[in-house]
N, C-alpha and C positions, 0 to 999 in steps of 0.2 A: 583434397575436398570433393569432389565428383560422389564420394563413399558419404561424408555429413552435407551434402545436400542430397544424398537418397534419403536420408536420415530422418532429415528437420521434413523434407515432404513426406513421409512417413507418418511422423507423428503427426503432420497435419490434417492428413487425413485420417486418420486413427479418430480424430479431436473432432471435427464434422462431421465423421462416419456415425460416432456416437449418437450425434447432435439427430438426426436425419434418420435414422434406422429404426427407433424405437426402442424395446428395455432389452438391454444383456445386462444377467446377473452381476451384482457389485462385486464380486471374489470373480468376475473375471476382467472386471474392465480397470479396478484400479490396480492390482497389482499388473499388469498388460500396461498403467500411466507409468509408473516406478520402473519398468524394463527398459520402453523408450526412455527414459530419465536418465540413466545409469551411463551407458554411455559418452554423453556427455559431459556427465561430473567425471567420472573416472578419467576418463581418454582425452577426452576433447580439451578440460580445463588443466590440462595436466599440463607443469609449467619445468617440468626435467622428465629428462628418460628414466630414470627411476622411477617418479611417480606414475607415469605412463606404464611401466610395466607391472609394479601391484597394482595399478589400478584397473589394467588390462581381464588382471586375476579375480580380483575383486568383484569388477562387474558380469565378468562371464559368471561368475558362484551367484551373485542376483538372478542375472536372467535368470539359469535355470531354477533357482526358488520360486518365483515370481513366477512362472510359465507352469513350474508342476502347482501350488497353487490355483490358478487359471482354470487347468484340467482337471484338477479335484474336485472343484468347488460347490459341484454334488452333495462329493460324501461328507467332503469339510462341514457342508448344511448344519447335516445329522450329528456332530458334534458338540454341540453349542459351544465352542472358545474351549475346547478342551483337547488338552495332546495324548493320542494315545498309541505310538512308535516311537524306538530309537529317532528312525527317519525324520519322522517331524519334531522332534529336543531339537539331534542337529539344524534342520531348515529353518527353526523357533528363532534357535541362536543366529545361525547366520543372518536371519535375515536384520533381526538388531544390532545386531556390530554393523554390516553394509550398512544401514540407515544413518546410526551415527557419525561411521567415516564418510557418508556422502555428503553429512552437513557439512561436519570439518570441509572436507574439501571447497565446497561453495561458497560458504560464510564465515567459516573459519571457527574458532576452537569455542565460544562461548553461551550460545546454544545447545551442540551437543554436551557441552561440559553437565548443562543444566537438567539433560535427559537423562545423561549417563546418572547423574545423584538421585533423579526421580527414582529410576529406578533398582539402584542399589537399594534404595527405601522402601523400595515395595518387596523386596526380598529378601531383608533385615532390617526392616523395623517393627519387627513385635517384639523387637531385642531392646529398643529405646524406653526406658520410661517415662511414665504418667501420661498427659493425654494426646503427646502428638506421634504417641507408641500404634502400632494396632495389631488386633487379632493373627495374624499370618495370613499367608498368600500362596495354598501349594502349587510350588513350581507348575506343573501340566497345565493347571488354569490360569494360572498368573502370565504363560509366554503362551499360553492358549488364547485367551482373550485378547491379548496383542497381535498375533502374528495370524491364525487362522481363523478367525471370526471377523464377523462385521462391525470390528468394534477397533482400537487401540490403529491401527499401519492403514486399514481397510474402512478406517470407520469416515463418518461423514462429513467432515474435513479436509481427506485426501477427496471424496467423492466433488465438492465443489470446487478443487482443485481442478479433476477431470472435469468436468461438463460444463464447468462457469468462468474459471478462470484461465485455459488455456485458449478458450476459444477465443477471450476479450486478448491476451497474449496474444495469440494467430493477427486478429484484427491490428493492435499497436504494428506489428513488423510489418503487418504488409503496406498499412499505408507509409509506414516511416521509407519502406522500400522506395515506395514513387516520391509525387508530388506534394504530398502532405506539409512534408514538416516544410517545405517553401510554401506554403500556402497560409500556414499559421502566422509563419511571417513577415508576408508580404500586407495581408490579413489585419496584423499588429500593427503593423508602420504606419497601415491605410489609418486607422482610429488614433494612433498615440503621438504616428510621430510629430506632427506641426506643434502639441504641446508643449509646453516648457517642461524639459526634465526628459522630452519625447523618447529621450535612446533607451531611458528608464523605464517608461513608464509602454516601450514597447514587450520589453522583459517580461515585464508581470503578464500582460494579454499572451504570449506568445506561450509561456511556462503556464498557464493557467490550462489554454490549448491546447497544448503534449501532454502536460501534467496529467490531466483527465483520462486519456489514454496508455498513459505508460505507467503511472502509477508506483515511479519512482523518480525518489526526489536527487539522487544521486545520477541517472542516466539524463532525467529533465537537464542538470545543471550542465554536461555532458556533452549536451547535442544542441540546446538552445543557446547555451553561456557560447559556444562556439563561437556564434554570430554578435548577440548584444556585448557579452563585453571588451572585444575587442572594438566594436563603435562606442560604448561609452569611452573605453580609455582613449580612443582619438579625438575625441568630443571635450576632456580635457577633464570626466569625473575626474574625481577622487578615486585608486584601486580601491579602498576600501569601502566605499559608496558599491560603487559596479557588483565584487564580488558579494556582497550581503545583497543585494538588490534579487541578483538572479539567483545563490540559496532558498530566501528568503518566500520569490516567487514561485521558485520549482519545487520547492517543502509543500507549501500549499497546491497542485496537481493533487494529491492525495485524498483530499476531500473536497473534491471539486467536481460535482455533476458534470455529465451522466456518468460516467467507469467510476473514478475513486481507487482505483488502482485493484485489490486484491481483497483489500481491508470490508471491501462494501458487503461483496459475494458472500465471504467467512460470516460477516451480521447478518446476511440471508438466514442462513442456514443456521445458526445461532439462537434464533432468535422467531424466527417464523415468518416473519414478518414481511410483504413483498416486497421486492425489489424495488420497483416504483414508488411504494410510500417511502425506503427510507432515501431514496435520491429527492422526493418532492420534504422530507425532513430535512436533506443535510444542506437544501438548496441555499437557503437565506446567511445560515451560517459563514457556508463558504462564499457568499456574495459580499459580508463584512470583511471576511480577511483581508482578501483583497480588496476592497474597500480603504481598510485601514494603511495596507501597505501603499496602496495610490496617494494616500493621505501624507505619510511619512515622507512617499518620495517628491509630494511637491514642497513639504516642508523644505529639505533639503536642498530642493531647486531652487528656491527662493534662497536658501539659505550663503547657498554658490554658484547664482548666478548661471544656473543651468538651459541650455538653448535646446530647441527643439530641433530634428534632423534636418541635416541639410536635405536641400532642393533637389537635391542630385543623389539623393539615399531612398526617396519615397520612388517607389513604385508606383506606377502608369493603373488608371484606372482599371482596363484590358487585363492587363497581368492581374492585378487583385481578383479578378471577376476567372477568371481563366485557371489561377492555380485555388485560387478557395476551392473550385469547384471539385477539385479531390481529395480534400477532407467534409466538405458540405456532403455531396451527394452518399455517400458510407454513413454518414449519420443520421442523413436524415432518411433513410433507409433504416438504420437501429430506431429511430424513434418511431417511425412510422408501423414497425411492425412492432413494438412492445405496446404504444399508446391506444393508437386504429384497430390495428389486430388483434388486439391481445392475446398477442405470445408468451414464451416467456422470453427473460433477458437472452440468456444461451442460444435461444432461434434465432433471436432476431438480430445479434452478433456474428452470427453462421450467415445471415441474409446478408448482411453489412460484409463481411469477411468476400463475399462474391462477387457484391458491386465494386468492394474493394480492388479485386482479382485482374475484372476486366478493364478497369482505369491504371493498369502498371504497367499497359499495350503502349500506352499515348505519351507524351509531353505537350509542351504548354501549348505548345504548337497547337494540337488535337492530332495529330498524327502519328496513327500506329507503327509497330515496326514491333517483328519478333525478337530481332533479338534483344533491343527490351526489356520485351515482356521477362525471358528466359534471365537476361542476370537480374532484372529485380525478383524475380522469381527465386534464383538463389540467393539472394542476401535474405531478404523474408523467409526462409527453411534451417538459414545457417541462424539467424536470429531467431528464428520463433521456439527451436529445439535447444537451443541453449539457452533460453528467458523461460521457458515452461519446466526444464532440469533444475534448474534452482532455486524457482518455486516450488514446486516439487522434493527439492531438498528439507526447504524450511517446510514446511506441510506436513510431511512425514515426519519429524522431529519431531513438532508439534504435538502430533497424533501421539507420540508416545509418554509425551508429559502431561495429557490431559487424562489418558490413560489412568495411568499411574493414579492422581489425582480421583478418580474417580473408583478404579477399585478399589482403595486403600480408605478413603474418606477425609483424605488430606484437607482436601477443598473446602471442608465442612468445617472443616476445625481454623482455618486459617482465617476463613469470611467471620467464625467468632471470634479469634483472635484480634481484627481488624472492627469490629463492632464493639468490643471490648477496651479496646487500647482509644477509640474513640467518644470512650464516653457516652452511648448511644445516643451519639448528635452525627445529624448528619453533616456540618461543615465541617468538624477535623475528620469525621470519617471521608470524605472527599478528598483531603488536603491529606491524608496517607495514601491515597487511593492515586490519587496525580505523584508526589512524590515516587511510590512502588514504578508508576509506570516510566518516567524520566528515570527512571536508574537502571529497569530491565530494556529501557527501549535505547540505551545509551549500548550494551550489549549487543538485542541482537534484533532483527531488521523489527519494520516498525506491524507486518501482517503478525509475526509469532510473539512479540511483546504484548500484543494485542486480544490476540486469544488468552493466553498466560493470565495476564490480568485481568480482564473478563471474566476469566473462568473462578479465580479464586474474592475476587472486589465485587462482582458483579451481584452476588447473591447479598453482601452485606447493602450494597447502596437500597437494591429492590427491596430490602425489608423497613431501609430507613424511609421508603415512600418516593425514591425514582422511579418514575417507571423506565420499563427493562429497555425502547428504546431511545429515550435519554440517555441512561446508564452508559449501554453499548455505546454511545455515539460522542458522553463524557469521555470515556478510557482511550477510544478510537484518536482523540485526538491531542489528547495529553500524553497517548504513544509517537508523537509525530515530532514533538520535542525534541527529542538526541540530535533531529538531523540541524537543527542549528545552535543548539546550548553545549556550552565546552561541558567537560572536557573533551568529549566524543560527537563531534558533529561532524558528517560525513559528508553534507552538502557543502558545508562551510569550505571542509580540509580544500575538498575539489577545486570549486571559486578560486579560494588563494591560489591557487596552484596554477589556478590557467589564466589571474593576472598577476601573479608573483609581489603577494604583499604580505604582511600576520597576519597567519588564522586567526590567532588572536583577536586582533584588530576591528578583522573583518566576522568572526563574530561576536563582538560586542554591538559594532551597531544593525547586525543582524538579529538582533536581542531587541535591540527599538522601534526598527522596523516590524519586527513581527510581533507585536507586543501582543498583538489577538491571537495569535495562538497559544496564549498564556492565557487570556481574561476571557474568551467566546465561552469554551467549553463551561465556564462557573458561569457565565452571564446568561448560558442557557441552562443550565438547573435553578439562577435567579428567575430566571423566566420562560418560562416554558411553552408561553404560546408560541415564543420562535420557531420554532419546530413545528407546531403545529396549522403552514398554509394549508393544508387538505379542507380542515375541520371548521378552521376560523381565521381565512385569509386576510379582512381587514385586518383583528387583533394582532395578527400577526407579521405584516407589514407594518403598521405603528408601531411594534417590539422593535422591527427590524431600525425603525428612525429611532427611534431613543440608545436602541443600545451601540447606535451606531453613529449618536451625538459620543456620546461617554467615550468613545474609543479614539475619536476624533480627539478629544479634552485630554484622554493622559497620552497620545503619538505625538499631538504638540507641545504638553509638558517634559517629554523625554528627550525633542530634537528640538524644538526652536529656541532656541539661546535668549535668556535674561535671568532675573535674579529667581535666588531661590522658597524665597516666597511664593512668589509668583507662581513657579511650577509645579508648589508644592500644593496650589489653592489648586489650578487647572485637575490635579490628576484628583484631588479628592472629589472637586464637583464630577470628573470625571467616572468613579469608579461609584458614584452616589446614583446618577443613571444604571451604568452598570449592572447594580450589586443592591441596590435600591431596596428592590420588590420584598428581596430577600430580608430585608430589616424590619420591614410589617409586621407585627400583630396578626 
């Protein structure tokens, strides 16, 4: 364990050093980022002695290859992505295979299988008949672009993982190692515990707060659910409702500013739009999502007579203030550095990390302790090292796919297919894109699903008149659907297991509660003013009210008991409020 703590601290120090030190060549920082991630995936996460032995071999070879790239970056920059020796071919082949195996061990088979199929297409696609073939690529150029140039493995996506995602993963690990998690729960309990269905509403608020820094629906369920699920069960909530509340609320963390998980930072790189602008555009749709969940919970609370939290479970005001400071102070530093200081998100995040590290020495009585600080830093180091490595595995594997799409022109061809299948019409193309996001999201993590879908469907949507940011938000939201939509719904599986309920019952209830996840992206397309909060704030708020009314009606149609006619009327009127602007000439 001391070795892993030291490696985690090294990973934290490396990524913070990059923020404060200035410019370092990309062909140095990005291979070193992969080298630091390899031991965590291949050795730390190994679940058997055999996996650990083979993992050690993979990690050793991978680290040597990454170090070779970093030490030879100046010479490789003059090769313009072409391999020049037998050694370079071996290194390139090893890096590609290790990346695929790294992703398989980190997140399972689906993403590396897709990447392997794409690589085979790049190597042999010239033999395919028809428009989906390509002219052929020299092996030295194909592999070289992937492994020795600032594209492929070391492209802009990996740059986002190095300089931005890693920083906010570290920030989340530092906050979660201290009192911030309890601070989330206490603040949520004080704000919503006294209301009807209070335990469920506490889950919504705490998951929104925690999820905005964790960026993972599964991690959110496992952490906040450990507190909220037993509370709901003890208060007599139906098990399927308790599990659904936690799964849906946790899924919304990835769309909730200020952090929004890894996807928002990838969006910055892909669109060139400043992070603050993306955050501003995302805030009203995120509020609408959680408001819809809140409305659904209130309807269920009335239906099942769900009481507020008992007084003995309500935190005292002093406890709320003291524990709240443990996440409010770092968040205040983050927002002040970004908005008032005008610094980049990663620099602001690094400053927030330093504030969070200082707070690790204190408990709720505000008494410092060196031993407490060391224990929490150990937890933060282990958590940050592992999470950075898993996300790096996803990003590196997705980078292989993006590189092949670019080199072969396959992305353009799939875009043309979407346009032709949709009859050059916007709404059929949107529905095809949504279906692709849902299917792909069932197999790969949200960020990877978003990157792949936007690479092939984004240009098609933009050709049909959708603004780039709107297209990206649309795809990103639909990439989240698989967290609560059967047959593969990770957040539901975890919540159902923790509450000991049939997962399908939990999933069906979650889909009713999380109906906003399905409808809000469509409402954004029909009402672009919803994301224009900076340009036209008054109109954006009025649009939010209109869309919120529609969501409330649809939610009641799904949840509140009544005849089929009444439900259809409520749902139909709600859809008119949501999508009516798209029906106008």
